[in-house]
N, C-alpha and C positions, 0 to 999 in steps of 0.2 A: 747543631751537633756535629761530629763527623761520624761517618757510619766506621764502626772497625770495618778490615776487611775478612773478618771474620764473623763479620755475623751472618744471619742467612737471609740471601738474599729474597725480595719479594717475585713469585711466581706466578705467572696470570697466562690464562689459556685464552685462544682465540676460538670464538667459531668459526664453521666453514662459510659464513656467509661474512661475516665482520674480516675476516683476511681479503676476499675478493673485494670485498668494497674498497680495502685498504690501498690494492695492489689491483682498482679499476683499470689503468692507465695500460693495461698489458690487457686487454680487452677491448680499447679504443676509446675507453669513454676519458679520454685527456685534456677536453678544454668543451665548450658548452656547443659549436657547429659540430664537432664531430662527433659527440654524444647525442646529439639531438639527431641525425646520421644513422649510429648503429643503432639507437631505438625504435627510430620506425624499422628499420630492417629487420631486426630481430623476432619483435611484433608480427612481421607480414610473412616472412619466413615459418614462421609456427604456423599462423594462418593457413599459408599454402601446402604446408606437411597435412594438416587438419582436414583439408578439404580431399587434397589427394591421397590420404589415407582410408577416408568413406568413400571414397570410389566417386565424388564430385567435382564436377568441373566447377572449377573456385570460385568464386564471385567475392572479390577482398572490396572495401570500402574502410576508405582512410581519411582521417578529418584532424587538420590543426587548425587550432583554434589559439590564437595569440589572446591573453590575459592584460597588458600592456593596451594603455591608453594610447591615438595617435599620435600626443604630442611625443609623450616615450620611445614610443617605434622610432619615430625621426631621429631622435639623438640626442634631442634637447636635454634627457636625464640620463645619468651611464646605473641606473636600477637593472642588474640581469633582468632578460625578456622569460618570462614565464605562461608555457604555451598548455593546451590541454589538448592531449593526445589521445585519439579514438580510433581501434582499429575492429572490423567487422567480418566475420565470416559467415560463411555457408557448411563448413565443418561439420564433423561428427557431433560437436558438443561433448562436455565433460560431467561425468557420471559425479553427482551432488559429493560423497564422498572423497573424492580426489580431487576438487576444486582446487583446495587451498595448499594442498601440499605440490601439485604440479605447478600451479603461478606462483605460489610464494613463498617456495622453500629452493636454495640452493640444493646442484645437484642432485635434484631428484626428475624424472623422465621417463619417456619411453625409450628414447634413444641409446641406450648403453647396451649394442646386441651387435650381433655380426650381421650387418647388412648396410646398403647406402643408407642417408638422412641428410638432410641440409644441416642441422645443427649436429654438435660434436661433443662439445662441455658441460650438456646440459644447464649453464648459469647466461645467457644471453637477454632472454626474458626475463629473468628473474633478477638481473644485473640492471635490465632497462627503468624493471620498477622499483629497486633499490636505489638507482639514484636519482629517480623522480622525487620521493619520495625524502628524501634528506637534503635537497636543494630546493624543496617548496613544502617541504611537512603537510601534504593532503595525503588523506587515506587514497585507494585506490578500488576502482568498480570493476567487477566482472557478473556479466549477465550472459548465461550460457543454457542450451536446453539442447535434450535429447529427440531425437523423430520419435514419433508416437507417444511423448507424454502432453498433460494437457498446459503445461506452464514454463515458464523460464525460469532459472533459480540467480537472484541477483545478491551478490555478496558484496560490501562492502568493509576493506581491511585496510590494517597495517601492516609491514614487516618489522620483525622484532631482528635486529641486525646481531646482536648477541649471543641470542640463542638460536637464530635460521629457522623460526619457526613466526608462520603467519598470527595475525591477531583480528579475528571476527567482529566487528565494529557494528554491523548491522545486516541480518540476513531478509530476504523477504519471496514473495513468488510474484510471475506476472505472466497471467494466462497469455496463450497461444495458441495457434492453432495446430494440431498432430502430426503435421506434416513439416512443419517449421524445426529448423535444427540450426545451430551453430553459436558461434563463441563471442562476444564482444566483451575489448580489456579495454578503459577508462582510465586514465590516469594524468597528472601534472607534469611538468619537468621543467628546469632551465635550460632555454637552449638559443643558438643562433641563426638566424633563420636567414639572415641578409648576406650569411659568410658559409652556409651549409647550402643555400639555397639550390646553388646550378647541381650539386652533386646530388643531392636527395632529386630532382627531377632526372638527371640520369640514371638513376638507380629506379625510377620507376620503369623510363623507359627501356634499358636494358632488361630490366625483368618480364616484359613483355615481351622481348625478343625469345626470352628459352623459355616461358612458358604463353604459347600463344593461343591456346588451350582456356588462357581463364581471361575475366574481366576485370579491370581495375580502375577505381574510381578513388582523384584523389582531391581532396579540399584544400585549398592550400592557405596558409594566414593573410592571401593576397584577395583572398574573394573567390579565385579560378579555380574550375572543376575542371582536372585533366581528365580525360579519360580514354581507356585502351581496351577495345572490345574486344571479345574474341575473334581468332580468323578460323579455327581449328576445332572438331566437337571430340575431339580423340585423344584420350589419357594416354600417358604412356605406362607400360606395364610395371608393377608395383615390384619392386627388392623381397625378394623371400630372406628371411633369417636362416643364417647357417654356423655351422660350429665353428670355431676356431683352426687357423692352417698349424701345422706343427714348426713351419717359418717363420711365425706372427704371434710368439708368445716369446714371453720371459721369464723368467724362473720363478717369481713372487708368483705371477698367474699359473704356472704350471703346478706349485705347491696350493693354492686355491683351489685348484680343479681334484686334485689326489685328495683334499681334506673334506670333498662333499662327495667322492663316486663312491657308489656301492658295489662296484664293480671286485670279483673276489681274483682277480690275476689281472696284472700289466697286459698283456695283451689283451685281453677284453676293454682293457680300461684306453689303450689307444682307439679300438675300433669304434669304440661306442663316444669319447669325448672329443674325437678329431675329424673332418673332413677329410676325404679322399684316403684313408688307412684303412683298405680289408684287411683279410684274414693273412691274405700272403704277403703283403705290404709291411704288416708286423711283425711278423716273424722274420722278413729279409732284416727289418731294421732291427730287431730286439738280438739277434744276432751279430750285426753290425756294432751294434753300444757295447754288446758284452753284458745283457742285463736276462736275467732267469724268466721267462714268459710265463711263469705257474707263480711267480713271488705275488705277494699280496701288493697292490699300490700303495697302501700306509705304512705298509714295511719299511717302505725306502727311508733313505736317510737324508738330508740335507746334504752330504756329500755324492749321494746314488745322483738326487736329482740334477745338483751340477753338473753330473757326469754326462746323462741322458739330456740335458738342454746341451751340453757343447753337441753330442752326436748328432741332435735333430738340425744344428746348423751348418754341421758338416757331410750328413746324408745328403745325395743329390738326385736320390731317388723317389723321391716324393713326385705323385702328381700335382701338378700347378692349382692352385685354389680354386675353388668352383665361382664360376663369373654368377652365378644365381643370386647371389647378394646383391647384381648393382643391377640399377634401372637407368639405363639410360636414353637420352631424350628421343633418339630416333633420327635419321636423315629428314622424313616429314617434318618434323617438329622444329628441326635448324632450319631447313628451307625456308619454312610460312615465317617463322622468327627473324629471317633476315631482310625477307621480301618486304619487312616493313621498314625499311633504311632505302626501298623504291628506287634500288640497282637495275641495270639493264642486264647482266646477268649476275646467277648466284652458283654455284655447285659444293655440292657437301659430300663429306665421306664420314665414315664411324671404323674406328680401327678395331682389328680382333682384339678380345680380351689379351691383357699384358698382367705382371704379377713384379711390383717391388716391396722385399723386407716380410715376404711372406701374403700381402695385401692385394688382390686383383683391382687391376683400374683397368678403365676404357677412355680411350681420346674421340673425341668427335671433333669436327675441326669442318669451316666454309670460310668460302672466299668470295666475293661480291666484286661487281664493278661497274664501273660509270653510270650512269640514273643521273640518280640526284645524291649520290655518296661527292664526299669533299673530295678535292684533290690530295692525296697524300696518304699515308697509311695509317689506315682507323683501325684499333686492335681493339677487341671485345673480350675480354676471359670471364670466365663460368665455371665454378667447381661446385658439384652435385647440383647443379642450378640456381646459384646462389652467384649474383655479379659482383665479378672483383674493381671495386675502382680506385682504390690507392696502390701506392708504389708500383705502379704497370711497368717502370726501370725496371725491378730487380727481377720481373717474373720471369721465368722460364720461356714462357711463350714470345716475351720483345727479345730474350736472349738469339732464338732462334730463326724471329724475324730478320733481323739483323744479318744472321748469314745466308740468308737466301739469294742465290743470285738472280733477280727477277725480269734481268735482261736475257737472259736462256730462255723465258716462259714468252720471248716478246713485249714484255712490261717493264715501266719506269715507276721509280719512286715516287715520282710527282704527280705519276696516276692516280685517278681516284678508286681506293683499293679500301674494303673491311677484310679485316680475316675477324675470325669467331675459335675459338677456341675453350671446349670445354670436356673437363675432366668428370670421372664420377668412380668414386671409390669407396670400399669401406673406412678406408683411413688417408683424407688427400691431405700428401705433405707439405703442408702452410709452414710457411719461414716461422712465423710467428702466431702467437694467439689472436691475435685480433682476426686473419685470415682472410689476409686481403693479397698475398700473392703465394705463387707457386714457388718450392724450391727448386734449383737446378739437378733435381733427381737423373743418374742417366738414363735409366731406362723410360721415363716421362721424357726426357728430352728428345729421344731413339723417334718415339710417336709421335709427338707432337708436329717435328720434324718430317717425317713419312706423311700423314696425315697433310699439311698443306700444300708438301708437293703435289701431293693425289690430287689436292682441288687443282692446285694451279697449272697439272700438264691438262687438265681437261677445260678447265677456263682459257688458258690457252686457243685451242683450237676452236671454243667459240669465238673468241677475240680478232681471231687472225683470221676465220671465217667471215666474221663481219666485216674487216678492214677488205680483203679481196671484195666482196660484195658493193663497198663504198668505192673502193677504187675503179671496180669496172664500172659502176653506175655513173661516178665523175669522168673518165676517160668517154662512156657513151653519150653522155650531154656533152662532150666537145667534139666528138665525132660529128655528131647531130648538129652543133652547131656550124662547123668546118662544112657540111656536104648542104645544108640549106645556102649559106654563101655560096658555092659553086656553083649550086642547080642557082639561086637567082641572078650572078652572074652571067651565067652561061643564056638564059632565057633572055635576057635582057639584049645581049650581044646578037642573039638568033631568031628574034625576034616572037619567040615560041616560050610557049608553057612547060617546064619541066617539072614533074611529079616524082619523088622517091618513094619510094614504099619498098617494105621488108629490108629494113637496112641490117635490123639488128635479131634475127627470127630468137624466136623465145627458148631458151635453156643454153644459145652459144655465148660463152665466154670471152669472144675474143672479137 
């Protein structure tokens, strides 16, 4: 039967989890190989955050076990490959009442604040668990405990996609020592190990570079144990939560802030709700914006809020955003991480804080040369300590390196070179939701360019000094051989023994 064009259409509503699952390709879950890589990455990042937040040197244990038979894994059957993935950490653990919401519910978490964190969208780990449940129909197991408690809490649960709610299947307690703490997440998912193997192993190698204060163990489906022991025992300083900057908000956020404020005047609203705005700055801005300083914030109309928003963007006398919200890796950590590559020379630098669209950011860079590095340019990219492995050609760092004049530093593109670029920010300018490469933002490009050039200048001095020493050593060796030949020839001709001494005094470069 045909439906009349005047009949009432069926209206349905998608939950947050249902929408994200239907659009999971935006977050990188577009095929079994990449989904396996993204799932491991998201859970490892959550574990690293938990450890660093608790002030514990991270111990991360990852186990990936194939559930297929050996014949199935050799390709005799086309059945999807199923894995059991387990990620264990020694972080702070999760309070029992928060376990299901933090792990089993989309867009819930502790990262929706104005400070640097690895995660941004609050759905990476939850979406990995959701992908696993949908592809295998098996439940998820969470085992977590706090320091000082006598037991771990073990929860077996499923995710209700349509309601964006977790469903507990079974709950129990496991005895433990009081000093033990941390979380273990175990679930099943569909993946492709053969296609993702290289990428996953590279992820762990690069993660060990940017967090050399962590110990990471990865048991592969091939029954191999890949170990990265920590090489330093110092954690970076933790980022501090700060108030938003007026250049980094939009109208909807401004309206939301006004709706919950308890201040009685616009002037006090500005000083209490935004960073880097004192009484004098608030007064000067309100004069510029032609807003009554004594007016109640909640009495501002939509038009008045729009006008204030425009004034925010046009007023150029606000102080730059605070860098207290950032936690850079620091040069000593970058240096220790790059030494894992076993190069001959390493130079590192940390740029001063800069800003784009009201958000502070810091660029850290490093350049390594020689040793065990492969010939050619090798690039390692990180954002808030996350390795970026896909879409390297589109990243701003790649574009900067292409324009570097290596000859000016006595180097060539075919030399064994490794470039490292790390951006930390309260809002990293990712180009896609999958968080795989950094957009070509002018402010970011400038800082990356200056950081790499600073490293190259100092590296150039070391390489040229080394080349001079090698050249002088080679010249000295040739001269010694020549003088020896002359002395032997003269000795035979004169029937006398000629001894050459002190031909090259110490410190003589000539």
